[in-house]
A tleap script that builds the chain and sets N, CA, C and O, in Angstrom:
source leaprc.protein.ff14SB
mol = sequence {
  NMET ASN PRO THR ARG ARG SER VAL ILE ALA
  ALA GLY ALA ALA GLY VAL ALA ALA LEU ALA
  ALA GLY CYS SER GLY GLY GLY SER GLY THR
  GLY THR VAL ALA GLY ASP GLY ASN LEU ARG
  ILE SER VAL TRP THR ALA ASN LYS ASP HIE
  LEU ALA LEU LEU ASN SER ILE GLY ALA ALA
  PHE LYS ALA ASP ARG PRO GLU VAL ARG SER
  VAL THR PHE GLU SER LEU ASN PRO ALA ASP
  TYR THR THR ALA LEU THR THR GLN LEU ALA
  SER GLY ASN PRO PRO ASP LEU GLY TRP ILE
  LEU GLU THR ASN ALA ALA ASP PHE ILE GLU
  ALA GLU THR LEU VAL ASP MET ALA PRO ASP
  MET LYS ALA ASP GLY ASP TYR ARG TYR ASN
  ASP LEU GLU PRO ALA LEU LEU ASN CGLN
}
set mol.1.N position { 36.922 12.124 -2.392 }
set mol.1.CA position { 36.348 13.397 -2.008 }
set mol.1.C position { 36.863 13.748 -0.622 }
set mol.1.O position { 36.795 12.931 0.296 }
set mol.2.N position { 37.377 14.959 -0.470 }
set mol.2.CA position { 37.931 15.390 0.795 }
set mol.2.C position { 37.408 16.785 1.106 }
set mol.2.O position { 38.059 17.777 0.781 }
set mol.3.N position { 36.234 16.869 1.734 }
set mol.3.CA position { 35.659 18.182 2.001 }
set mol.3.C position { 36.503 18.980 2.982 }
set mol.3.O position { 37.122 18.417 3.885 }
set mol.4.N position { 36.522 20.282 2.799 }
set mol.4.CA position { 37.258 21.151 3.699 }
set mol.4.C position { 36.447 21.394 4.964 }
set mol.4.O position { 35.245 21.130 5.005 }
set mol.5.N position { 37.122 21.902 5.997 }
set mol.5.CA position { 36.420 22.215 7.242 }
set mol.5.C position { 35.289 23.208 6.972 }
set mol.5.O position { 34.204 23.093 7.541 }
set mol.6.N position { 35.551 24.182 6.099 }
set mol.6.CA position { 34.531 25.185 5.782 }
set mol.6.C position { 33.306 24.541 5.133 }
set mol.6.O position { 32.170 24.881 5.467 }
set mol.7.N position { 33.543 23.603 4.199 }
set mol.7.CA position { 32.398 22.965 3.542 }
set mol.7.C position { 31.630 22.074 4.502 }
set mol.7.O position { 30.408 21.962 4.402 }
set mol.8.N position { 32.335 21.436 5.436 }
set mol.8.CA position { 31.653 20.606 6.432 }
set mol.8.C position { 30.829 21.478 7.362 }
set mol.8.O position { 29.697 21.132 7.699 }
set mol.9.N position { 31.389 22.607 7.780 }
set mol.9.CA position { 30.633 23.526 8.640 }
set mol.9.C position { 29.400 24.030 7.898 }
set mol.9.O position { 28.305 24.068 8.460 }
set mol.10.N position { 29.579 24.417 6.638 }
set mol.10.CA position { 28.436 24.907 5.858 }
set mol.10.C position { 27.390 23.818 5.688 }
set mol.10.O position { 26.194 24.069 5.834 }
set mol.11.N position { 27.840 22.615 5.380 }
set mol.11.CA position { 26.893 21.510 5.213 }
set mol.11.C position { 26.222 21.171 6.532 }
set mol.11.O position { 25.027 20.877 6.572 }
set mol.12.N position { 26.992 21.213 7.610 }
set mol.12.CA position { 26.410 20.949 8.927 }
set mol.12.C position { 25.374 21.982 9.295 }
set mol.12.O position { 24.309 21.651 9.818 }
set mol.13.N position { 25.684 23.233 9.023 }
set mol.13.CA position { 24.725 24.303 9.316 }
set mol.13.C position { 23.474 24.143 8.467 }
set mol.13.O position { 22.358 24.318 8.955 }
set mol.14.N position { 23.664 23.810 7.196 }
set mol.14.CA position { 22.501 23.578 6.334 }
set mol.14.C position { 21.715 22.376 6.819 }
set mol.14.O position { 20.485 22.365 6.767 }
set mol.15.N position { 22.429 21.365 7.290 }
set mol.15.CA position { 21.760 20.178 7.816 }
set mol.15.C position { 20.928 20.483 9.033 }
set mol.15.O position { 19.793 20.021 9.147 }
set mol.16.N position { 21.478 21.255 9.940 }
set mol.16.CA position { 20.725 21.632 11.131 }
set mol.16.C position { 19.515 22.462 10.741 }
set mol.16.O position { 18.433 22.290 11.302 }
set mol.17.N position { 19.692 23.353 9.791 }
set mol.17.CA position { 18.548 24.156 9.346 }
set mol.17.C position { 17.479 23.269 8.735 }
set mol.17.O position { 16.287 23.460 8.976 }
set mol.18.N position { 17.906 22.308 7.953 }
set mol.18.CA position { 16.930 21.398 7.350 }
set mol.18.C position { 16.245 20.558 8.408 }
set mol.18.O position { 15.042 20.311 8.330 }
set mol.19.N position { 17.012 20.117 9.403 }
set mol.19.CA position { 16.400 19.372 10.502 }
set mol.19.C position { 15.402 20.249 11.229 }
set mol.19.O position { 14.287 19.822 11.529 }
set mol.20.N position { 15.805 21.467 11.509 }
set mol.20.CA position { 14.917 22.381 12.226 }
set mol.20.C position { 13.657 22.652 11.425 }
set mol.20.O position { 12.586 22.880 11.986 }
set mol.21.N position { 13.794 22.627 10.126 }
set mol.21.CA position { 12.645 22.891 9.264 }
set mol.21.C position { 11.743 21.678 9.108 }
set mol.21.O position { 10.664 21.782 8.525 }
set mol.22.N position { 12.166 20.540 9.616 }
set mol.22.CA position { 11.282 19.386 9.614 }
set mol.22.C position { 11.600 18.328 8.586 }
set mol.22.O position { 10.693 17.620 8.147 }
set mol.23.N position { 12.838 18.190 8.187 }
set mol.23.CA position { 13.193 17.141 7.246 }
set mol.23.C position { 13.360 15.843 8.019 }
set mol.23.O position { 14.476 15.430 8.332 }
set mol.24.N position { 12.251 15.214 8.316 }
set mol.24.CA position { 12.292 13.976 9.077 }
set mol.24.C position { 11.063 13.158 8.766 }
set mol.24.O position { 10.030 13.682 8.350 }
set mol.25.N position { 11.197 11.861 8.978 }
set mol.25.CA position { 10.070 10.979 8.795 }
set mol.25.C position { 9.378 11.174 7.458 }
set mol.25.O position { 8.150 11.207 7.383 }
set mol.26.N position { 10.184 11.304 6.392 }
set mol.26.CA position { 9.601 11.494 5.078 }
set mol.26.C position { 9.652 12.930 4.617 }
set mol.26.O position { 9.204 13.250 3.516 }
set mol.27.N position { 10.199 13.804 5.454 }
set mol.27.CA position { 10.408 15.180 5.031 }
set mol.27.C position { 9.127 15.936 4.808 }
set mol.27.O position { 8.889 16.442 3.711 }
set mol.28.N position { 8.307 16.023 5.811 }
set mol.28.CA position { 7.030 16.706 5.660 }
set mol.28.C position { 7.175 18.209 5.542 }
set mol.28.O position { 6.279 18.875 5.022 }
set mol.29.N position { 8.291 18.760 6.018 }
set mol.29.CA position { 8.481 20.200 5.959 }
set mol.29.C position { 7.565 20.946 6.903 }
set mol.29.O position { 7.287 22.125 6.686 }
set mol.30.N position { 7.086 20.282 7.952 }
set mol.30.CA position { 6.139 20.905 8.868 }
set mol.30.C position { 6.796 21.553 10.064 }
set mol.30.O position { 6.123 22.227 10.843 }
set mol.31.N position { 8.109 21.365 10.230 }
set mol.31.CA position { 8.781 21.921 11.394 }
set mol.31.C position { 8.663 21.039 12.616 }
set mol.31.O position { 9.058 21.449 13.708 }
set mol.32.N position { 8.134 19.846 12.465 }
set mol.32.CA position { 8.025 18.918 13.577 }
set mol.32.C position { 8.812 17.664 13.260 }
set mol.32.O position { 9.100 17.373 12.099 }
set mol.33.N position { 9.158 16.924 14.303 }
set mol.33.CA position { 9.881 15.673 14.128 }
set mol.33.C position { 8.863 14.548 14.094 }
set mol.33.O position { 8.132 14.331 15.061 }
set mol.34.N position { 8.818 13.834 12.981 }
set mol.34.CA position { 7.875 12.736 12.827 }
set mol.34.C position { 8.501 11.436 13.298 }
set mol.34.O position { 9.703 11.370 13.555 }
set mol.35.N position { 7.693 10.423 13.406 }
set mol.35.CA position { 8.208 9.104 13.740 }
set mol.35.C position { 8.640 9.001 15.183 }
set mol.35.O position { 8.009 9.557 16.082 }
set mol.36.N position { 9.726 8.281 15.389 }
set mol.36.CA position { 10.166 7.973 16.746 }
set mol.36.C position { 11.114 9.002 17.339 }
set mol.36.O position { 11.575 8.821 18.467 }
set mol.37.N position { 11.420 10.068 16.624 }
set mol.37.CA position { 12.309 11.101 17.146 }
set mol.37.C position { 13.783 10.800 16.970 }
set mol.37.O position { 14.633 11.560 17.435 }
set mol.38.N position { 14.097 9.695 16.301 }
set mol.38.CA position { 15.484 9.338 16.019 }
set mol.38.C position { 15.811 9.766 14.594 }
set mol.38.O position { 15.238 9.243 13.638 }
set mol.39.N position { 16.726 10.709 14.451 }
set mol.39.CA position { 17.073 11.254 13.141 }
set mol.39.C position { 18.357 10.620 12.627 }
set mol.39.O position { 19.348 10.523 13.349 }
set mol.40.N position { 18.327 10.188 11.367 }
set mol.40.CA position { 19.485 9.568 10.725 }
set mol.40.C position { 19.863 10.417 9.526 }
set mol.40.O position { 19.040 10.701 8.655 }
set mol.41.N position { 21.127 10.816 9.500 }
set mol.41.CA position { 21.632 11.697 8.452 }
set mol.41.C position { 22.781 10.990 7.738 }
set mol.41.O position { 23.786 10.647 8.360 }
set mol.42.N position { 22.630 10.774 6.441 }
set mol.42.CA position { 23.679 10.128 5.657 }
set mol.42.C position { 24.677 11.174 5.178 }
set mol.42.O position { 24.301 12.213 4.635 }
set mol.43.N position { 25.954 10.879 5.390 }
set mol.43.CA position { 27.036 11.775 4.972 }
set mol.43.C position { 28.110 10.955 4.271 }
set mol.43.O position { 28.181 9.738 4.447 }
set mol.44.N position { 28.944 11.617 3.480 }
set mol.44.CA position { 29.983 10.901 2.742 }
set mol.44.C position { 31.364 11.083 3.350 }
set mol.44.O position { 32.368 10.909 2.659 }
set mol.45.N position { 31.432 11.422 4.604 }
set mol.45.CA position { 32.737 11.570 5.241 }
set mol.45.C position { 32.881 10.580 6.384 }
set mol.45.O position { 31.935 10.314 7.125 }
set mol.46.N position { 34.084 10.041 6.508 }
set mol.46.CA position { 34.419 9.204 7.655 }
set mol.46.C position { 35.518 9.886 8.467 }
set mol.46.O position { 36.031 9.319 9.432 }
set mol.47.N position { 35.875 11.106 8.066 }
set mol.47.CA position { 36.908 11.867 8.754 }
set mol.47.C position { 36.469 12.133 10.191 }
set mol.47.O position { 35.397 12.688 10.430 }
set mol.48.N position { 37.305 11.733 11.137 }
set mol.48.CA position { 36.943 11.852 12.557 }
set mol.48.C position { 36.665 13.292 12.968 }
set mol.48.O position { 35.754 13.542 13.759 }
set mol.49.N position { 37.434 14.241 12.444 }
set mol.49.CA position { 37.213 15.651 12.785 }
set mol.49.C position { 35.874 16.147 12.237 }
set mol.49.O position { 35.142 16.864 12.919 }
set mol.50.N position { 35.564 15.761 11.006 }
set mol.50.CA position { 34.280 16.157 10.413 }
set mol.50.C position { 33.120 15.568 11.208 }
set mol.50.O position { 32.148 16.258 11.516 }
set mol.51.N position { 33.235 14.278 11.535 }
set mol.51.CA position { 32.159 13.623 12.283 }
set mol.51.C position { 32.016 14.206 13.681 }
set mol.51.O position { 30.903 14.326 14.192 }
set mol.52.N position { 33.136 14.568 14.305 }
set mol.52.CA position { 33.061 15.195 15.633 }
set mol.52.C position { 32.312 16.523 15.547 }
set mol.52.O position { 31.480 16.831 16.400 }
set mol.53.N position { 32.610 17.301 14.520 }
set mol.53.CA position { 31.911 18.568 14.321 }
set mol.53.C position { 30.420 18.333 14.073 }
set mol.53.O position { 29.574 18.988 14.682 }
set mol.54.N position { 30.107 17.404 13.186 }
set mol.54.CA position { 28.707 17.103 12.898 }
set mol.54.C position { 27.983 16.589 14.142 }
set mol.54.O position { 26.838 16.965 14.396 }
set mol.55.N position { 28.649 15.730 14.916 }
set mol.55.CA position { 28.031 15.219 16.144 }
set mol.55.C position { 27.769 16.333 17.145 }
set mol.55.O position { 26.766 16.298 17.857 }
set mol.56.N position { 28.659 17.324 17.212 }
set mol.56.CA position { 28.426 18.444 18.135 }
set mol.56.C position { 27.243 19.291 17.657 }
set mol.56.O position { 26.462 19.780 18.473 }
set mol.57.N position { 27.110 19.462 16.350 }
set mol.57.CA position { 25.958 20.180 15.800 }
set mol.57.C position { 24.679 19.397 16.096 }
set mol.57.O position { 23.669 19.975 16.498 }
set mol.58.N position { 24.730 18.081 15.895 }
set mol.58.CA position { 23.573 17.234 16.185 }
set mol.58.C position { 23.189 17.273 17.651 }
set mol.58.O position { 22.003 17.302 17.981 }
set mol.59.N position { 24.185 17.273 18.544 }
set mol.59.CA position { 23.911 17.324 19.985 }
set mol.59.C position { 23.252 18.645 20.367 }
set mol.59.O position { 22.335 18.668 21.189 }
set mol.60.N position { 23.713 19.737 19.779 }
set mol.60.CA position { 23.110 21.044 20.062 }
set mol.60.C position { 21.670 21.090 19.547 }
set mol.60.O position { 20.787 21.634 20.210 }
set mol.61.N position { 21.441 20.525 18.381 }
set mol.61.CA position { 20.090 20.464 17.824 }
set mol.61.C position { 19.176 19.664 18.750 }
set mol.61.O position { 18.064 20.092 19.061 }
set mol.62.N position { 19.653 18.506 19.182 }
set mol.62.CA position { 18.875 17.633 20.072 }
set mol.62.C position { 18.593 18.312 21.408 }
set mol.62.O position { 17.493 18.186 21.945 }
set mol.63.N position { 19.563 19.022 21.942 }
set mol.63.CA position { 19.413 19.669 23.253 }
set mol.63.C position { 18.289 20.696 23.257 }
set mol.63.O position { 17.655 20.920 24.288 }
set mol.64.N position { 18.040 21.317 22.121 }
set mol.64.CA position { 16.996 22.344 22.015 }
set mol.64.C position { 15.615 21.781 21.695 }
set mol.64.O position { 14.627 22.516 21.689 }
set mol.65.N position { 15.546 20.481 21.430 }
set mol.65.CA position { 14.281 19.899 20.973 }
set mol.65.C position { 13.978 18.603 21.721 }
set mol.65.O position { 14.555 17.562 21.406 }
set mol.66.N position { 13.089 18.651 22.698 }
set mol.66.CA position { 12.795 17.454 23.487 }
set mol.66.C position { 12.203 16.312 22.664 }
set mol.66.O position { 12.299 15.153 23.069 }
set mol.67.N position { 11.595 16.615 21.520 }
set mol.67.CA position { 11.018 15.557 20.695 }
set mol.67.C position { 12.073 14.746 19.942 }
set mol.67.O position { 11.768 13.687 19.394 }
set mol.68.N position { 13.311 15.239 19.914 }
set mol.68.CA position { 14.399 14.537 19.239 }
set mol.68.C position { 15.110 13.644 20.253 }
set mol.68.O position { 15.681 14.123 21.233 }
set mol.69.N position { 15.062 12.345 19.998 }
set mol.69.CA position { 15.707 11.385 20.901 }
set mol.69.C position { 17.174 11.184 20.548 }
set mol.69.O position { 18.014 11.026 21.434 }
set mol.70.N position { 17.483 11.191 19.253 }
set mol.70.CA position { 18.873 11.002 18.837 }
set mol.70.C position { 19.090 11.597 17.452 }
set mol.70.O position { 18.164 11.716 16.650 }
set mol.71.N position { 20.341 11.966 17.198 }
set mol.71.CA position { 20.773 12.430 15.881 }
set mol.71.C position { 22.008 11.607 15.539 }
set mol.71.O position { 23.043 11.725 16.195 }
set mol.72.N position { 21.893 10.775 14.508 }
set mol.72.CA position { 22.984 9.886 14.123 }
set mol.72.C position { 23.462 10.239 12.723 }
set mol.72.O position { 22.670 10.330 11.785 }
set mol.73.N position { 24.767 10.435 12.598 }
set mol.73.CA position { 25.369 10.680 11.290 }
set mol.73.C position { 25.905 9.353 10.773 }
set mol.73.O position { 26.813 8.763 11.359 }
set mol.74.N position { 25.334 8.898 9.676 }
set mol.74.CA position { 25.679 7.620 9.079 }
set mol.74.C position { 26.704 7.855 7.971 }
set mol.74.O position { 26.399 8.469 6.949 }
set mol.75.N position { 27.916 7.360 8.188 }
set mol.75.CA position { 28.994 7.522 7.218 }
set mol.75.C position { 28.882 6.466 6.129 }
set mol.75.O position { 28.962 5.268 6.401 }
set mol.76.N position { 28.697 6.917 4.905 }
set mol.76.CA position { 28.679 6.010 3.764 }
set mol.76.C position { 29.965 6.212 2.973 }
set mol.76.O position { 30.521 7.310 2.945 }
set mol.77.N position { 30.426 5.158 2.340 }
set mol.77.CA position { 31.651 5.213 1.551 }
set mol.77.C position { 31.491 6.245 0.434 }
set mol.77.O position { 30.562 6.146 -0.368 }
set mol.78.N position { 32.390 7.238 0.372 }
set mol.78.CA position { 32.269 8.270 -0.666 }
set mol.78.C position { 32.226 7.709 -2.088 }
set mol.78.O position { 31.527 8.250 -2.944 }
set mol.79.N position { 32.959 6.640 -2.344 }
set mol.79.CA position { 32.996 6.071 -3.691 }
set mol.79.C position { 31.656 5.468 -4.098 }
set mol.79.O position { 31.331 5.417 -5.284 }
set mol.80.N position { 30.880 5.013 -3.121 }
set mol.80.CA position { 29.592 4.365 -3.390 }
set mol.80.C position { 28.421 5.147 -2.816 }
set mol.80.O position { 27.315 4.619 -2.710 }
set mol.81.N position { 28.654 6.400 -2.446 }
set mol.81.CA position { 27.647 7.156 -1.702 }
set mol.81.C position { 26.310 7.252 -2.435 }
set mol.81.O position { 25.269 6.925 -1.866 }
set mol.82.N position { 26.330 7.691 -3.681 }
set mol.82.CA position { 25.081 7.879 -4.420 }
set mol.82.C position { 24.354 6.551 -4.603 }
set mol.82.O position { 23.130 6.496 -4.487 }
set mol.83.N position { 25.090 5.491 -4.885 }
set mol.83.CA position { 24.478 4.170 -5.029 }
set mol.83.C position { 23.857 3.724 -3.713 }
set mol.83.O position { 22.734 3.220 -3.696 }
set mol.84.N position { 24.578 3.906 -2.610 }
set mol.84.CA position { 24.055 3.509 -1.299 }
set mol.84.C position { 22.810 4.313 -0.941 }
set mol.84.O position { 21.836 3.761 -0.431 }
set mol.85.N position { 22.842 5.605 -1.206 }
set mol.85.CA position { 21.693 6.459 -0.908 }
set mol.85.C position { 20.492 6.070 -1.777 }
set mol.85.O position { 19.363 6.012 -1.291 }
set mol.86.N position { 20.739 5.807 -3.049 }
set mol.86.CA position { 19.671 5.379 -3.956 }
set mol.86.C position { 19.065 4.057 -3.490 }
set mol.86.O position { 17.849 3.876 -3.549 }
set mol.87.N position { 19.905 3.140 -3.031 }
set mol.87.CA position { 19.422 1.857 -2.521 }
set mol.87.C position { 18.552 2.059 -1.289 }
set mol.87.O position { 17.504 1.427 -1.155 }
set mol.88.N position { 18.986 2.943 -0.384 }
set mol.88.CA position { 18.177 3.236 0.804 }
set mol.88.C position { 16.808 3.778 0.396 }
set mol.88.O position { 15.786 3.366 0.945 }
set mol.89.N position { 16.789 4.684 -0.552 }
set mol.89.CA position { 15.530 5.271 -1.016 }
set mol.89.C position { 14.632 4.216 -1.657 }
set mol.89.O position { 13.436 4.152 -1.370 }
set mol.90.N position { 15.214 3.389 -2.525 }
set mol.90.CA position { 14.435 2.371 -3.236 }
set mol.90.C position { 13.882 1.311 -2.292 }
set mol.90.O position { 12.821 0.741 -2.546 }
set mol.91.N position { 14.599 1.048 -1.208 }
set mol.91.CA position { 14.160 0.011 -0.272 }
set mol.91.C position { 13.189 0.543 0.775 }
set mol.91.O position { 12.738 -0.203 1.645 }
set mol.92.N position { 12.867 1.829 0.694 }
set mol.92.CA position { 11.934 2.406 1.657 }
set mol.92.C position { 12.572 2.746 2.989 }
set mol.92.O position { 11.870 2.921 3.985 }
set mol.93.N position { 13.893 2.841 3.021 }
set mol.93.CA position { 14.616 3.160 4.246 }
set mol.93.C position { 15.492 4.399 4.038 }
set mol.93.O position { 16.704 4.340 4.246 }
set mol.94.N position { 14.888 5.520 3.628 }
set mol.94.CA position { 15.694 6.715 3.366 }
set mol.94.C position { 16.173 7.344 4.666 }
set mol.94.O position { 15.536 7.189 5.708 }
set mol.95.N position { 17.297 8.054 4.605 }
set mol.95.CA position { 17.699 8.820 5.785 }
set mol.95.C position { 16.735 9.993 5.959 }
set mol.95.O position { 16.020 10.365 5.030 }
set mol.96.N position { 16.726 10.559 7.141 }
set mol.96.CA position { 15.917 11.749 7.367 }
set mol.96.C position { 16.513 12.941 6.633 }
set mol.96.O position { 15.804 13.866 6.236 }
set mol.97.N position { 17.822 12.899 6.462 }
set mol.97.CA position { 18.539 13.955 5.759 }
set mol.97.C position { 19.763 13.321 5.133 }
set mol.97.O position { 20.368 12.429 5.727 }
set mol.98.N position { 20.139 13.764 3.945 }
set mol.98.CA position { 21.328 13.224 3.309 }
set mol.98.C position { 21.991 14.268 2.441 }
set mol.98.O position { 21.325 15.091 1.812 }
set mol.99.N position { 23.304 14.227 2.414 }
set mol.99.CA position { 24.038 15.094 1.504 }
set mol.99.C position { 23.930 14.495 0.117 }
set mol.99.O position { 23.935 13.274 -0.044 }
set mol.100.N position { 23.835 15.350 -0.881 }
set mol.100.CA position { 23.940 14.878 -2.259 }
set mol.100.C position { 24.840 15.843 -3.017 }
set mol.100.O position { 24.922 17.028 -2.696 }
set mol.101.N position { 25.498 15.318 -4.007 }
set mol.101.CA position { 26.326 16.160 -4.864 }
set mol.101.C position { 25.420 16.958 -5.789 }
set mol.101.O position { 24.373 16.475 -6.221 }
set mol.102.N position { 25.830 18.174 -6.088 }
set mol.102.CA position { 25.057 19.009 -6.999 }
set mol.102.C position { 24.854 18.305 -8.339 }
set mol.102.O position { 23.808 18.440 -8.973 }
set mol.103.N position { 25.869 17.552 -8.759 }
set mol.103.CA position { 25.786 16.866 -10.050 }
set mol.103.C position { 24.740 15.759 -10.049 }
set mol.103.O position { 24.281 15.348 -11.114 }
set mol.104.N position { 24.354 15.269 -8.871 }
set mol.104.CA position { 23.337 14.221 -8.770 }
set mol.104.C position { 21.958 14.765 -8.433 }
set mol.104.O position { 20.976 14.023 -8.461 }
set mol.105.N position { 21.871 16.038 -8.117 }
set mol.105.CA position { 20.606 16.609 -7.651 }
set mol.105.C position { 19.484 16.428 -8.664 }
set mol.105.O position { 18.360 16.098 -8.285 }
set mol.106.N position { 19.768 16.638 -9.937 }
set mol.106.CA position { 18.718 16.530 -10.960 }
set mol.106.C position { 18.100 15.134 -10.974 }
set mol.106.O position { 16.889 14.991 -11.145 }
set mol.107.N position { 18.930 14.106 -10.795 }
set mol.107.CA position { 18.411 12.734 -10.779 }
set mol.107.C position { 17.478 12.514 -9.591 }
set mol.107.O position { 16.428 11.888 -9.729 }
set mol.108.N position { 17.864 13.031 -8.427 }
set mol.108.CA position { 17.026 12.877 -7.235 }
set mol.108.C position { 15.741 13.699 -7.363 }
set mol.108.O position { 14.681 13.275 -6.901 }
set mol.109.N position { 15.837 14.866 -7.987 }
set mol.109.CA position { 14.646 15.695 -8.209 }
set mol.109.C position { 13.689 14.979 -9.160 }
set mol.109.O position { 12.488 14.899 -8.902 }
set mol.110.N position { 14.229 14.461 -10.256 }
set mol.110.CA position { 13.401 13.755 -11.241 }
set mol.110.C position { 12.706 12.543 -10.615 }
set mol.110.O position { 11.570 12.225 -10.967 }
set mol.111.N position { 13.384 11.874 -9.695 }
set mol.111.CA position { 12.811 10.705 -9.022 }
set mol.111.C position { 11.857 11.101 -7.895 }
set mol.111.O position { 11.271 10.243 -7.235 }
set mol.112.N position { 11.711 12.405 -7.684 }
set mol.112.CA position { 10.823 12.944 -6.642 }
set mol.112.C position { 11.162 12.402 -5.254 }
set mol.112.O position { 10.279 12.025 -4.484 }
set mol.113.N position { 12.458 12.373 -4.954 }
set mol.113.CA position { 12.902 11.888 -3.646 }
set mol.113.C position { 13.364 13.009 -2.729 }
set mol.113.O position { 13.760 12.756 -1.592 }
set mol.114.N position { 13.317 14.240 -3.210 }
set mol.114.CA position { 13.758 15.371 -2.400 }
set mol.114.C position { 12.569 16.198 -1.938 }
set mol.114.O position { 11.527 16.244 -2.590 }
set mol.115.N position { 12.751 16.842 -0.811 }
set mol.115.CA position { 11.751 17.762 -0.284 }
set mol.115.C position { 12.303 19.173 -0.453 }
set mol.115.O position { 13.455 19.431 -0.105 }
set mol.116.N position { 11.505 20.077 -0.978 }
set mol.116.CA position { 11.919 21.472 -1.130 }
set mol.116.C position { 11.899 22.131 0.242 }
set mol.116.O position { 10.833 22.406 0.792 }
set mol.117.N position { 13.072 22.381 0.787 }
set mol.117.CA position { 13.186 22.973 2.117 }
set mol.117.C position { 13.283 24.494 2.065 }
set mol.117.O position { 13.310 25.144 3.110 }
set mol.118.N position { 13.334 25.075 0.859 }
set mol.118.CA position { 13.514 26.521 0.735 }
set mol.118.C position { 12.473 27.324 1.511 }
set mol.118.O position { 12.853 28.257 2.219 }
set mol.119.N position { 11.181 27.010 1.417 }
set mol.119.CA position { 10.203 27.817 2.166 }
set mol.119.C position { 10.446 27.791 3.679 }
set mol.119.O position { 10.336 28.818 4.348 }
set mol.120.N position { 10.774 26.619 4.207 }
set mol.120.CA position { 11.031 26.512 5.642 }
set mol.120.C position { 12.318 27.227 6.040 }
set mol.120.O position { 12.380 27.881 7.081 }
set mol.121.N position { 13.346 27.096 5.200 }
set mol.121.CA position { 14.619 27.737 5.505 }
set mol.121.C position { 14.483 29.256 5.446 }
set mol.121.O position { 15.060 29.964 6.270 }
set mol.122.N position { 13.721 29.757 4.472 }
set mol.122.CA position { 13.501 31.201 4.366 }
set mol.122.C position { 12.701 31.721 5.556 }
set mol.122.O position { 12.936 32.836 6.023 }
set mol.123.N position { 11.764 30.924 6.044 }
set mol.123.CA position { 10.897 31.343 7.151 }
set mol.123.C position { 11.598 31.284 8.504 }
set mol.123.O position { 11.146 31.912 9.461 }
set mol.124.N position { 12.695 30.537 8.593 }
set mol.124.CA position { 13.433 30.407 9.853 }
set mol.124.C position { 14.284 31.656 10.058 }
set mol.124.O position { 15.238 31.892 9.317 }
set mol.125.N position { 13.939 32.445 11.055 }
set mol.125.CA position { 14.643 33.699 11.316 }
set mol.125.C position { 16.109 33.535 11.661 }
set mol.125.O position { 16.882 34.483 11.519 }
set mol.126.N position { 16.513 32.349 12.112 }
set mol.126.CA position { 17.908 32.113 12.475 }
set mol.126.C position { 18.750 31.614 11.307 }
set mol.126.O position { 19.977 31.582 11.403 }
set mol.127.N position { 18.118 31.226 10.214 }
set mol.127.CA position { 18.846 30.678 9.076 }
set mol.127.C position { 19.082 31.771 8.045 }
set mol.127.O position { 18.155 32.487 7.667 }
set mol.128.N position { 20.316 31.897 7.594 }
set mol.128.CA position { 20.675 32.948 6.627 }
set mol.128.C position { 20.596 32.385 5.198 }
set mol.128.O position { 21.613 32.117 4.559 }
set mol.129.N position { 19.391 32.220 4.734 }
set mol.129.CA position { 19.145 31.638 3.417 }
set mol.129.C position { 19.848 32.418 2.315 }
set mol.129.O position { 20.347 31.818 1.362 }
set mol.130.N position { 19.897 33.721 2.423 }
set mol.130.CA position { 20.512 34.552 1.383 }
set mol.130.C position { 22.019 34.364 1.287 }
set mol.130.O position { 22.636 34.825 0.326 }
set mol.131.N position { 22.631 33.688 2.277 }
set mol.131.CA position { 24.060 33.405 2.208 }
set mol.131.C position { 24.373 32.205 1.310 }
set mol.131.O position { 25.532 31.980 0.961 }
set mol.132.N position { 23.357 31.440 0.940 }
set mol.132.CA position { 23.582 30.292 0.068 }
set mol.132.C position { 23.941 30.769 -1.335 }
set mol.132.O position { 23.491 31.826 -1.778 }
set mol.133.N position { 24.744 29.992 -2.013 }
set mol.133.CA position { 25.180 30.321 -3.367 }
set mol.133.C position { 23.989 30.265 -4.323 }
set mol.133.O position { 23.418 29.193 -4.527 }
set mol.134.N position { 23.602 31.402 -4.914 }
set mol.134.CA position { 22.423 31.431 -5.790 }
set mol.134.C position { 22.481 30.425 -6.939 }
set mol.134.O position { 21.461 29.830 -7.288 }
set mol.135.N position { 23.645 30.230 -7.524 }
set mol.135.CA position { 23.753 29.302 -8.655 }
set mol.135.C position { 23.380 27.883 -8.244 }
set mol.135.O position { 22.829 27.130 -9.048 }
set mol.136.N position { 23.675 27.513 -7.008 }
set mol.136.CA position { 23.339 26.171 -6.539 }
set mol.136.C position { 21.844 26.028 -6.279 }
set mol.136.O position { 21.292 24.935 -6.406 }
set mol.137.N position { 21.198 27.112 -5.920 }
set mol.137.CA position { 19.768 27.061 -5.620 }
set mol.137.C position { 18.922 26.952 -6.873 }
set mol.137.O position { 17.769 26.526 -6.810 }
set mol.138.N position { 19.475 27.327 -7.995 }
set mol.138.CA position { 18.713 27.343 -9.242 }
set mol.138.C position { 19.003 26.142 -10.124 }
set mol.138.O position { 18.741 26.186 -11.326 }
set mol.139.N position { 19.528 25.092 -9.567 }
set mol.139.CA position { 19.861 23.894 -10.342 }
set mol.139.C position { 18.608 23.135 -10.686 }
set mol.139.O position { 18.677 22.093 -11.338 }
savepdb mol mol.pdb
quit
């Protein structure tokens, strides 16, 4: 898997929106950072340029929120990403936010491991929810 710069930017922006909406410490969706303020985000890229972009987005997010102590992007092997993420979930050590493939979304939904961020994203005046691809939202 080799995401384009555009897809990384879009995913990063969605990630920041999800973080801003409160996807942390179990994903309460309350708009607050739970736990110790250290956010861990699982991603399937090890590309240095992608990670640099994501780290800059994370730094900007942290700078605006004193309750956030750190934002760490955890690179998982793309070939084993879904298995690694599933293992983290099963062991009680889920990331605060994680990318998932659309093709795997139904499995994560059925396992009740996802938080519906749509209400928070729609309520965030800075997030352009209507720019998201409608077909992906209705999966």
